[in-house]
GUGU-843615 format. One record per atom (N, C-alpha, C): x, y, z; residue number from 1. Coordinates in Angstrom, 1 decimal, padded with zeros to 4 digits. Example, Ala and Ser with C-alpha at 12.3 -4.5 7.8 and 13.67 -1.06 7.14 Angstrom:
2
tiba x=013.2, y=-005.7, z=007.8, seq=1
tiba x=012.3, y=-004.5, z=007.8, seq=1
tiba x=013.2, y=-003.3, z=007.8, seq=1
tiba x=012.8, y=-002.2, z=007.1, seq=2
tiba x=013.7, y=-001.1, z=007.1, seq=2
tiba x=012.9, y=000.0, z=007.9, seq=2
% end
This chain:
81
tiba x=-272.6, y=080.2, z=118.6, seq=1
tiba x=-273.5, y=079.2, z=118.3, seq=1
tiba x=-274.9, y=079.6, z=118.6, seq=1
tiba x=-275.8, y=079.4, z=117.7, seq=2
tiba x=-277.2, y=079.8, z=117.8, seq=2
tiba x=-277.9, y=078.7, z=118.7, seq=2
tiba x=-278.6, y=079.1, z=119.7, seq=3
tiba x=-279.4, y=078.2, z=120.5, seq=3
tiba x=-280.9, y=078.3, z=120.2, seq=3
tiba x=-281.6, y=077.3, z=120.8, seq=4
tiba x=-283.1, y=077.4, z=120.6, seq=4
tiba x=-283.7, y=078.7, z=121.1, seq=4
tiba x=-283.1, y=079.2, z=122.2, seq=5
tiba x=-283.6, y=080.4, z=122.8, seq=5
tiba x=-283.5, y=081.6, z=121.9, seq=5
tiba x=-282.4, y=081.6, z=121.1, seq=6
tiba x=-282.2, y=082.7, z=120.2, seq=6
tiba x=-283.2, y=082.8, z=119.1, seq=6
tiba x=-283.8, y=081.7, z=118.7, seq=7
tiba x=-284.8, y=081.7, z=117.6, seq=7
tiba x=-286.2, y=081.5, z=118.1, seq=7
tiba x=-286.4, y=081.6, z=119.4, seq=8
tiba x=-287.7, y=081.4, z=120.0, seq=8
tiba x=-288.7, y=082.5, z=119.4, seq=8
tiba x=-289.9, y=082.1, z=119.0, seq=9
tiba x=-290.8, y=083.1, z=118.5, seq=9
tiba x=-291.3, y=084.0, z=119.6, seq=9
tiba x=-291.5, y=085.3, z=119.3, seq=10
tiba x=-292.0, y=086.2, z=120.2, seq=10
tiba x=-293.3, y=086.8, z=119.7, seq=10
tiba x=-294.3, y=086.9, z=120.6, seq=11
tiba x=-295.6, y=087.5, z=120.3, seq=11
tiba x=-295.5, y=089.0, z=120.2, seq=11
tiba x=-295.9, y=089.6, z=119.0, seq=12
tiba x=-295.9, y=091.1, z=118.8, seq=12
tiba x=-297.2, y=091.7, z=118.7, seq=12
tiba x=-298.3, y=090.9, z=118.4, seq=13
tiba x=-299.6, y=091.4, z=118.2, seq=13
tiba x=-300.6, y=090.4, z=118.4, seq=13
tiba x=-301.8, y=090.8, z=119.0, seq=14
tiba x=-302.9, y=089.9, z=119.2, seq=14
tiba x=-304.1, y=090.8, z=118.8, seq=14
tiba x=-305.0, y=090.2, z=117.9, seq=15
tiba x=-306.2, y=090.9, z=117.5, seq=15
tiba x=-306.9, y=090.2, z=116.4, seq=15
tiba x=-307.5, y=091.0, z=115.5, seq=16
tiba x=-308.3, y=090.4, z=114.5, seq=16
tiba x=-307.5, y=090.0, z=113.3, seq=16
tiba x=-308.0, y=089.0, z=112.5, seq=17
tiba x=-307.2, y=088.4, z=111.4, seq=17
tiba x=-306.8, y=089.4, z=110.4, seq=17
tiba x=-307.7, y=090.4, z=110.0, seq=18
tiba x=-307.4, y=091.3, z=109.0, seq=18
tiba x=-306.2, y=092.3, z=109.5, seq=18
tiba x=-306.2, y=092.6, z=110.7, seq=19
tiba x=-305.1, y=093.4, z=111.3, seq=19
tiba x=-303.8, y=092.7, z=111.3, seq=19
tiba x=-303.9, y=091.4, z=111.7, seq=20
tiba x=-302.6, y=090.6, z=111.7, seq=20
tiba x=-302.1, y=090.4, z=110.3, seq=20
tiba x=-302.9, y=090.3, z=109.3, seq=21
tiba x=-302.5, y=090.1, z=107.9, seq=21
tiba x=-301.9, y=091.4, z=107.4, seq=21
tiba x=-302.4, y=092.5, z=107.7, seq=22
tiba x=-301.8, y=093.8, z=107.3, seq=22
tiba x=-300.5, y=094.0, z=108.0, seq=22
tiba x=-300.4, y=093.7, z=109.3, seq=23
tiba x=-299.1, y=093.8, z=110.0, seq=23
tiba x=-298.1, y=092.9, z=109.4, seq=23
tiba x=-298.5, y=091.7, z=109.1, seq=24
tiba x=-297.6, y=090.7, z=108.5, seq=24
tiba x=-296.9, y=091.2, z=107.3, seq=24
tiba x=-297.8, y=091.8, z=106.4, seq=25
tiba x=-297.3, y=092.4, z=105.2, seq=25
tiba x=-296.3, y=093.6, z=105.4, seq=25
tiba x=-296.6, y=094.4, z=106.4, seq=26
tiba x=-295.8, y=095.6, z=106.7, seq=26
tiba x=-294.4, y=095.0, z=107.2, seq=26
tiba x=-294.4, y=094.1, z=108.1, seq=27
tiba x=-293.2, y=093.5, z=108.7, seq=27
tiba x=-292.4, y=092.9, z=107.6, seq=27
tiba x=-293.0, y=092.1, z=106.7, seq=28
tiba x=-292.2, y=091.5, z=105.6, seq=28
tiba x=-291.6, y=092.5, z=104.7, seq=28
tiba x=-292.3, y=093.6, z=104.5, seq=29
tiba x=-291.7, y=094.7, z=103.6, seq=29
tiba x=-290.4, y=095.2, z=104.3, seq=29
tiba x=-290.4, y=095.1, z=105.6, seq=30
tiba x=-289.2, y=095.6, z=106.3, seq=30
tiba x=-288.2, y=094.5, z=106.5, seq=30
tiba x=-288.4, y=093.3, z=105.9, seq=31
tiba x=-287.4, y=092.2, z=106.0, seq=31
tiba x=-287.6, y=091.4, z=107.2, seq=31
tiba x=-288.7, y=091.4, z=107.9, seq=32
tiba x=-289.0, y=090.6, z=109.1, seq=32
tiba x=-289.9, y=089.5, z=108.8, seq=32
tiba x=-289.5, y=088.3, z=109.0, seq=33
tiba x=-290.4, y=087.2, z=108.8, seq=33
tiba x=-291.4, y=087.1, z=109.9, seq=33
tiba x=-292.7, y=087.0, z=109.6, seq=34
tiba x=-293.8, y=087.0, z=110.6, seq=34
tiba x=-294.7, y=085.8, z=110.3, seq=34
tiba x=-295.3, y=085.3, z=111.4, seq=35
tiba x=-296.2, y=084.1, z=111.2, seq=35
tiba x=-297.5, y=084.4, z=112.0, seq=35
tiba x=-298.6, y=084.0, z=111.4, seq=36
tiba x=-299.9, y=084.2, z=112.1, seq=36
tiba x=-300.3, y=082.9, z=112.7, seq=36
tiba x=-300.7, y=082.9, z=114.0, seq=37
tiba x=-301.3, y=081.7, z=114.7, seq=37
tiba x=-302.7, y=082.0, z=115.0, seq=37
tiba x=-303.5, y=080.9, z=115.0, seq=38
tiba x=-304.9, y=081.0, z=115.3, seq=38
tiba x=-305.8, y=081.7, z=114.2, seq=38
tiba x=-305.3, y=081.7, z=113.0, seq=39
tiba x=-306.0, y=082.4, z=111.9, seq=39
tiba x=-307.3, y=081.8, z=111.6, seq=39
tiba x=-307.4, y=080.5, z=111.6, seq=40
tiba x=-308.7, y=079.8, z=111.3, seq=40
tiba x=-309.7, y=080.1, z=112.3, seq=40
tiba x=-309.3, y=080.1, z=113.6, seq=41
tiba x=-310.3, y=080.4, z=114.7, seq=41
tiba x=-310.7, y=081.9, z=114.6, seq=41
tiba x=-309.8, y=082.8, z=114.3, seq=42
tiba x=-310.1, y=084.2, z=114.2, seq=42
tiba x=-311.1, y=084.5, z=113.1, seq=42
tiba x=-310.9, y=083.7, z=112.0, seq=43
tiba x=-311.8, y=084.0, z=110.8, seq=43
tiba x=-313.2, y=083.3, z=111.0, seq=43
tiba x=-313.2, y=082.2, z=111.7, seq=44
tiba x=-314.5, y=081.4, z=111.9, seq=44
tiba x=-315.3, y=082.0, z=113.0, seq=44
tiba x=-314.6, y=082.5, z=114.1, seq=45
tiba x=-315.3, y=083.1, z=115.3, seq=45
tiba x=-314.8, y=084.5, z=115.6, seq=45
tiba x=-315.0, y=085.4, z=114.8, seq=46
tiba x=-314.4, y=086.8, z=115.0, seq=46
tiba x=-314.9, y=087.4, z=116.3, seq=46
tiba x=-316.0, y=087.0, z=116.8, seq=47
tiba x=-316.6, y=087.5, z=118.0, seq=47
tiba x=-315.8, y=087.1, z=119.3, seq=47
tiba x=-314.9, y=086.1, z=119.1, seq=48
tiba x=-314.0, y=085.7, z=120.2, seq=48
tiba x=-312.7, y=086.5, z=120.2, seq=48
tiba x=-312.4, y=087.3, z=119.2, seq=49
tiba x=-311.2, y=088.0, z=119.2, seq=49
tiba x=-311.1, y=089.3, z=120.0, seq=49
tiba x=-310.0, y=089.8, z=120.1, seq=50
tiba x=-309.7, y=091.1, z=120.8, seq=50
tiba x=-310.3, y=091.2, z=122.1, seq=50
tiba x=-309.7, y=090.8, z=123.2, seq=51
tiba x=-308.6, y=089.9, z=123.3, seq=51
tiba x=-308.9, y=088.5, z=123.6, seq=51
tiba x=-310.1, y=088.0, z=123.2, seq=52
tiba x=-310.6, y=086.7, z=123.6, seq=52
tiba x=-309.8, y=085.5, z=123.2, seq=52
tiba x=-310.3, y=084.4, z=123.5, seq=53
tiba x=-309.5, y=083.2, z=123.3, seq=53
tiba x=-309.3, y=082.8, z=121.8, seq=53
tiba x=-310.1, y=083.4, z=120.9, seq=54
tiba x=-309.9, y=083.1, z=119.5, seq=54
tiba x=-309.1, y=084.2, z=118.8, seq=54
tiba x=-308.4, y=085.1, z=119.5, seq=55
tiba x=-307.7, y=086.1, z=118.9, seq=55
tiba x=-306.5, y=085.6, z=118.1, seq=55
tiba x=-306.3, y=086.2, z=117.0, seq=56
tiba x=-305.2, y=085.9, z=116.1, seq=56
tiba x=-303.9, y=086.5, z=116.7, seq=56
tiba x=-302.8, y=085.7, z=116.6, seq=57
tiba x=-301.6, y=086.1, z=117.2, seq=57
tiba x=-300.5, y=086.2, z=116.1, seq=57
tiba x=-299.7, y=087.3, z=116.1, seq=58
tiba x=-298.7, y=087.5, z=115.1, seq=58
tiba x=-297.3, y=087.3, z=115.9, seq=58
tiba x=-296.5, y=086.4, z=115.4, seq=59
tiba x=-295.2, y=086.2, z=116.0, seq=59
tiba x=-294.0, y=086.4, z=115.1, seq=59
tiba x=-292.9, y=086.8, z=115.7, seq=60
tiba x=-291.7, y=087.0, z=114.9, seq=60
tiba x=-290.5, y=086.3, z=115.7, seq=60
tiba x=-289.4, y=086.2, z=115.0, seq=61
tiba x=-288.2, y=085.7, z=115.7, seq=61
tiba x=-287.7, y=086.7, z=116.8, seq=61
tiba x=-287.2, y=086.1, z=117.9, seq=62
tiba x=-286.7, y=086.9, z=119.0, seq=62
tiba x=-285.8, y=088.0, z=118.5, seq=62
tiba x=-284.9, y=087.7, z=117.6, seq=63
tiba x=-284.0, y=088.7, z=117.1, seq=63
tiba x=-284.6, y=089.9, z=116.4, seq=63
tiba x=-285.8, y=089.7, z=115.9, seq=64
tiba x=-286.6, y=090.8, z=115.2, seq=64
tiba x=-287.6, y=091.5, z=116.1, seq=64
tiba x=-287.7, y=091.1, z=117.3, seq=65
tiba x=-288.8, y=091.5, z=118.2, seq=65
tiba x=-288.8, y=093.0, z=118.4, seq=65
tiba x=-287.7, y=093.7, z=118.7, seq=66
tiba x=-287.7, y=095.1, z=119.0, seq=66
tiba x=-288.2, y=095.9, z=117.8, seq=66
tiba x=-287.6, y=095.6, z=116.6, seq=67
tiba x=-288.0, y=096.4, z=115.4, seq=67
tiba x=-289.4, y=096.1, z=115.1, seq=67
tiba x=-289.9, y=094.9, z=115.2, seq=68
tiba x=-291.3, y=094.5, z=114.9, seq=68
tiba x=-292.2, y=095.2, z=115.8, seq=68
tiba x=-291.9, y=095.2, z=117.1, seq=69
tiba x=-292.8, y=095.9, z=118.1, seq=69
tiba x=-292.9, y=097.4, z=117.8, seq=69
tiba x=-291.8, y=098.0, z=117.4, seq=70
tiba x=-291.9, y=099.4, z=117.0, seq=70
tiba x=-292.8, y=099.7, z=115.8, seq=70
tiba x=-292.8, y=098.8, z=114.8, seq=71
tiba x=-293.6, y=098.9, z=113.6, seq=71
tiba x=-295.1, y=098.6, z=114.0, seq=71
tiba x=-295.3, y=097.7, z=114.9, seq=72
tiba x=-296.7, y=097.4, z=115.4, seq=72
tiba x=-297.2, y=098.6, z=116.1, seq=72
tiba x=-296.4, y=099.3, z=116.9, seq=73
tiba x=-296.8, y=100.5, z=117.6, seq=73
tiba x=-297.2, y=101.6, z=116.6, seq=73
tiba x=-296.5, y=101.8, z=115.6, seq=74
tiba x=-296.8, y=102.7, z=114.6, seq=74
tiba x=-298.1, y=102.4, z=113.9, seq=74
tiba x=-298.3, y=101.1, z=113.6, seq=75
tiba x=-299.6, y=100.7, z=113.0, seq=75
tiba x=-300.7, y=101.0, z=113.9, seq=75
tiba x=-300.6, y=100.7, z=115.2, seq=76
tiba x=-301.7, y=100.9, z=116.1, seq=76
tiba x=-302.0, y=102.4, z=116.3, seq=76
tiba x=-301.0, y=103.2, z=116.1, seq=77
tiba x=-301.3, y=104.7, z=116.2, seq=77
tiba x=-301.9, y=105.2, z=114.9, seq=77
tiba x=-302.0, y=104.4, z=113.9, seq=78
tiba x=-302.7, y=104.8, z=112.6, seq=78
tiba x=-301.7, y=105.4, z=111.6, seq=78
tiba x=-300.4, y=105.2, z=111.8, seq=79
tiba x=-299.4, y=105.8, z=110.9, seq=79
tiba x=-299.3, y=105.1, z=109.6, seq=79
tiba x=-299.9, y=104.0, z=109.3, seq=80
tiba x=-299.8, y=103.3, z=108.1, seq=80
tiba x=-301.1, y=103.4, z=107.3, seq=80
tiba x=-302.0, y=104.3, z=107.6, seq=81
tiba x=-303.2, y=104.5, z=106.9, seq=81
tiba x=-303.0, y=104.9, z=105.4, seq=81
% end
């Protein structure tokens, strides 16, 4: 039986809106559903991002967290240029 804890969203990235959008596309190409939180704040007040209170957050399902975190790490190392 699936419980609420099994589907709890997990934070995989915090940063600027354009980075979160790129990562969301990469994750979705790998079959991982991803959702962006605080996108409006990040776009209206970009000076508050990274790692400020207006940072955009990218979340995935708990079951996809490990694969997503590995892809985010590759992105941050510049492997998706």
